[in-house]
BASEDO-272968 format. One record per residue (C-alpha): y, x, z. Coordinates in Angstrom, 3 decimals. Layout:
BEGIN
((Y; X; Z))
...
END
This chain:
BEGIN
((122.286; 118.843; 328.912))
((119.327; 120.530; 327.434))
((120.117; 122.608; 324.335))
((117.428; 123.376; 321.847))
((117.770; 125.755; 319.193))
((116.448; 125.712; 315.690))
((117.279; 128.450; 313.498))
((114.762; 127.468; 310.712))
((115.632; 123.877; 310.779))
((113.541; 121.843; 308.158))
((113.060; 118.340; 306.299))
((109.705; 117.416; 307.461))
((107.719; 115.486; 304.966))
((104.507; 113.844; 306.374))
((101.925; 112.545; 303.951))
((99.167; 110.064; 305.450))
((96.247; 110.136; 302.964))
((93.211; 108.302; 303.839))
((90.767; 110.566; 302.059))
((92.380; 113.710; 300.526))
((90.876; 115.007; 297.344))
((91.877; 118.528; 296.979))
((90.968; 118.837; 293.453))
((92.080; 115.727; 292.221))
((94.813; 112.785; 292.395))
((95.623; 111.550; 295.766))
((97.410; 108.144; 296.625))
((99.718; 108.518; 299.885))
((99.487; 105.555; 302.180))
((102.552; 106.343; 304.121))
((105.358; 108.701; 303.815))
((107.767; 110.019; 306.842))
((110.836; 112.157; 306.048))
((112.773; 113.446; 308.858))
((114.664; 116.522; 310.339))
((112.184; 118.727; 311.639))
((111.606; 122.169; 313.139))
((110.204; 122.835; 316.674))
((113.450; 122.643; 318.541))
((114.512; 119.543; 316.689))
((111.043; 118.012; 317.666))
((111.478; 119.077; 321.318))
((114.889; 117.380; 321.363))
((113.347; 114.132; 319.890))
((111.067; 113.988; 322.861))
((113.635; 114.518; 325.461))
((116.020; 112.165; 324.125))
((113.194; 109.608; 324.047))
((112.624; 110.496; 327.786))
((116.365; 109.664; 328.280))
((117.698; 113.211; 328.489))
((120.878; 114.442; 327.052))
((120.237; 116.896; 324.248))
((122.170; 119.054; 321.629))
((120.463; 120.347; 318.598))
((121.791; 123.759; 317.549))
((120.792; 125.975; 314.768))
((121.347; 126.600; 311.039))
((121.492; 124.310; 308.200))
((122.630; 124.498; 304.543))
((122.515; 123.280; 301.025))
((121.353; 119.642; 300.121))
((118.373; 119.978; 302.330))
((120.555; 120.766; 305.171))
((122.818; 117.768; 304.447))
((119.762; 115.563; 304.675))
((118.690; 117.183; 308.077))
((122.099; 116.517; 309.458))
((122.197; 112.973; 308.165))
((118.606; 112.133; 309.709))
((119.954; 113.648; 313.090))
((122.836; 111.476; 313.148))
((120.889; 108.355; 312.111))
((118.385; 109.364; 314.931))
((121.387; 109.363; 317.333))
((120.686; 113.072; 318.349))
((123.753; 115.048; 318.844))
((123.600; 118.272; 316.857))
((126.063; 121.448; 316.489))
((124.242; 123.132; 313.401))
((125.978; 126.199; 312.222))
((126.567; 125.940; 308.375))
((125.226; 128.468; 306.010))
((125.284; 128.820; 302.330))
((121.443; 129.032; 301.604))
((119.335; 125.635; 301.200))
((117.343; 124.762; 304.335))
((113.615; 124.443; 303.931))
((111.081; 121.656; 303.466))
((107.777; 121.518; 305.286))
((104.925; 119.272; 304.199))
((102.205; 117.892; 306.283))
((98.984; 116.245; 304.719))
((97.144; 114.368; 307.327))
((93.825; 113.067; 306.265))
((91.358; 113.261; 309.214))
((92.201; 116.810; 309.294))
((95.781; 118.185; 308.927))
((97.152; 120.550; 306.593))
((100.732; 122.076; 306.982))
((102.801; 123.777; 304.288))
((105.879; 125.628; 305.582))
((108.505; 127.170; 303.224))
((110.049; 130.244; 304.307))
((113.748; 129.252; 304.751))
((116.936; 130.531; 303.585))
((118.292; 133.905; 303.669))
((121.000; 134.061; 306.329))
((123.880; 136.662; 306.048))
((125.092; 138.750; 308.997))
((128.221; 136.831; 309.134))
((126.457; 133.389; 309.407))
((124.257; 134.990; 312.178))
((127.687; 136.007; 314.018))
((129.156; 132.457; 313.618))
((125.757; 130.860; 314.984))
((126.000; 133.372; 317.993))
((129.643; 132.343; 318.643))
((128.671; 128.633; 318.356))
((125.382; 129.359; 320.678))
((127.485; 130.940; 323.444))
((129.872; 127.989; 323.855))
((127.177; 125.288; 323.773))
((125.024; 127.224; 326.163))
((127.944; 126.941; 328.844))
((127.211; 123.324; 329.080))
((123.544; 123.558; 329.144))
((121.232; 123.488; 332.113))
((118.120; 124.350; 330.219))
((118.008; 126.300; 326.743))
((114.801; 126.028; 324.367))
((114.526; 128.604; 321.760))
((111.718; 127.858; 319.364))
((110.116; 128.093; 315.963))
((110.056; 130.461; 313.144))
((112.987; 132.858; 312.038))
((114.835; 132.524; 308.433))
((115.048; 135.593; 306.333))
((117.692; 137.813; 307.341))
((117.571; 136.974; 311.129))
((116.212; 140.258; 313.194))
((112.864; 139.599; 314.855))
((114.209; 140.374; 318.359))
((117.012; 137.754; 317.903))
((115.177; 135.349; 320.579))
((115.194; 137.923; 323.037))
((118.883; 138.343; 322.501))
((119.344; 134.735; 322.887))
((117.467; 134.467; 326.035))
((119.498; 137.651; 327.380))
((122.782; 136.174; 326.667))
((121.977; 132.564; 328.140))
((122.971; 132.265; 331.633))
((120.424; 129.407; 332.333))
((116.865; 128.994; 332.431))
((115.534; 129.783; 328.928))
((111.952; 128.776; 327.114))
((110.989; 130.804; 324.304))
((108.201; 129.237; 321.767))
((107.614; 131.422; 318.980))
((104.866; 133.437; 317.099))
((104.247; 136.996; 315.622))
((107.094; 139.510; 315.961))
((109.648; 137.035; 317.749))
((107.057; 136.464; 320.452))
((106.275; 140.138; 320.983))
((109.971; 140.841; 321.279))
((110.954; 137.830; 323.416))
((110.146; 139.366; 326.849))
((112.878; 141.992; 326.266))
((115.130; 139.084; 327.026))
((113.687; 137.949; 330.408))
((113.077; 134.482; 329.418))
((112.311; 131.924; 332.133))
((109.183; 130.726; 330.193))
((107.306; 132.083; 327.220))
((105.157; 129.380; 325.653))
((102.653; 130.680; 322.895))
((99.431; 128.765; 321.869))
((96.164; 130.577; 322.541))
((95.986; 131.960; 318.903))
((99.494; 133.135; 318.638))
((98.916; 135.076; 321.811))
((95.735; 136.484; 320.687))
((97.759; 137.833; 317.457))
((100.781; 139.267; 319.323))
((98.931; 140.680; 322.289))
((95.301; 141.315; 321.416))
((94.930; 143.500; 324.557))
((96.722; 142.020; 327.793))
((97.293; 138.720; 326.774))
((99.438; 136.582; 328.885))
((99.774; 139.290; 331.596))
((101.163; 141.625; 328.849))
((104.256; 139.201; 328.557))
((104.584; 139.077; 332.445))
((104.588; 143.040; 332.414))
((107.209; 143.229; 329.664))
((109.687; 140.816; 331.308))
((108.629; 136.940; 330.799))
((109.211; 135.221; 334.151))
((106.134; 132.686; 333.366))
((103.958; 132.211; 330.752))
((102.501; 129.199; 329.720))
((99.395; 129.004; 327.181))
((98.633; 126.104; 325.527))
((94.833; 125.749; 324.585))
((94.418; 122.261; 322.518))
((92.014; 120.126; 324.022))
((91.270; 122.749; 326.814))
((94.620; 122.221; 328.423))
((96.999; 124.795; 329.614))
((96.649; 128.176; 331.326))
((99.900; 129.133; 333.165))
((101.166; 132.374; 335.092))
((103.994; 131.532; 337.233))
((105.901; 132.942; 340.198))
((104.036; 130.156; 342.085))
((100.758; 131.348; 341.191))
((98.172; 130.785; 338.228))
((97.222; 127.318; 337.109))
((94.869; 125.777; 334.780))
((95.708; 122.204; 333.559))
((92.458; 120.547; 332.581))
((92.268; 117.525; 330.163))
((89.955; 114.596; 331.133))
((89.212; 113.788; 327.424))
((89.971; 114.478; 323.849))
((92.884; 112.744; 322.141))
((92.326; 112.277; 318.478))
((95.187; 112.282; 315.684))
((97.728; 114.464; 314.380))
((98.375; 117.911; 316.474))
((101.485; 118.819; 314.577))
((104.316; 118.744; 317.244))
((102.175; 118.549; 320.335))
((103.248; 121.933; 321.379))
((106.929; 120.699; 320.896))
((106.553; 117.848; 322.984))
((104.569; 120.257; 325.654))
((107.691; 122.562; 325.689))
((109.873; 119.243; 326.391))
((107.847; 118.615; 329.551))
((108.375; 122.153; 330.690))
((112.282; 121.896; 329.770))
((112.274; 118.641; 332.038))
((110.582; 120.632; 334.777))
((113.092; 123.312; 334.682))
((115.890; 120.795; 334.577))
((114.581; 118.864; 337.502))
((113.309; 121.864; 339.567))
((109.825; 120.166; 339.815))
((106.826; 122.207; 341.300))
((104.793; 123.979; 338.928))
((101.722; 121.737; 339.155))
((103.743; 118.605; 338.442))
((105.453; 120.411; 335.577))
((102.151; 121.283; 334.049))
((100.666; 117.849; 334.391))
((103.689; 116.109; 332.720))
((103.770; 118.865; 329.818))
((100.134; 118.498; 329.067))
((100.282; 114.876; 329.137))
((103.250; 114.891; 326.763))
((101.250; 117.358; 324.465))
((98.310; 114.922; 324.439))
((100.430; 111.885; 323.803))
((102.084; 113.569; 320.720))
((98.632; 113.974; 319.075))
((98.307; 110.235; 319.073))
((101.502; 109.824; 317.379))
((101.892; 109.638; 313.535))
((104.676; 112.325; 313.048))
((106.118; 115.313; 315.074))
((108.764; 114.584; 317.587))
((107.016; 111.391; 318.725))
((104.628; 110.631; 321.620))
((102.283; 107.471; 322.317))
((103.849; 106.176; 325.766))
((100.498; 104.261; 326.294))
((98.346; 107.498; 325.935))
((101.021; 109.454; 328.355))
((100.851; 106.910; 331.033))
((96.845; 106.728; 330.884))
((96.181; 110.471; 330.713))
((98.852; 111.939; 332.874))
((97.193; 110.890; 336.296))
((93.778; 112.099; 335.186))
((94.964; 115.591; 334.253))
((93.510; 118.091; 337.068))
((95.661; 121.063; 337.965))
((93.695; 123.682; 339.659))
END
């Protein structure tokens, strides 16, 4: 089982607008509403690939109920710790370009966080890989992802931004996966090597259409994309993380692990909503990705 942790779970709403007018009235051509947050998106991709997953995290209020209901409807097993605050909603407007509006999330009490930690420790005993990703709701310490990585007794991936990313190496996670902008903000000097020096086992940096850069115990690699895939980039990084989690679970060599991860990220761009990927795009681009 692969355990994904989404502390700031959300109800994702995606509007597809043919030609957005940011100063006027817009007609939405399609609407998608589903449970989201980075760990949920990772779990959707893994489940689509036939892997057993469990979604952990925090959820509360009417929005939390909608998140649980959607996970149930999708057949995604979940073990979300209840909280008193209402979970957040995110809004994506896709109109050629993509605009993302993220609510901050609820306030989490120390007692609620303790209950989550107890739930996490029990779930992690059954996991072969743990994925911890996304933003932190209010009230959660910025080093909490490092705590989870440190307590996990199985390979752990951390995908975070800002202070959670800066603190993540203290927990000695197996893989830290920032994108290039997140890495530049958190470590303007030192970059990926700074994460390694502080305790990360490996670092995989996603660079959009430029592919991946990875520093690993097996060496340093670049995954180069053969062409640009057009579409909605929201969730591409989560599909990439799903590929890395599969690589850890299967024990595949780093070159193949990176090739599959990069292909899943590209295939997710071609899908309309986060948590999905286009299998035809994956099959077409996977053999063409060059690892050097």
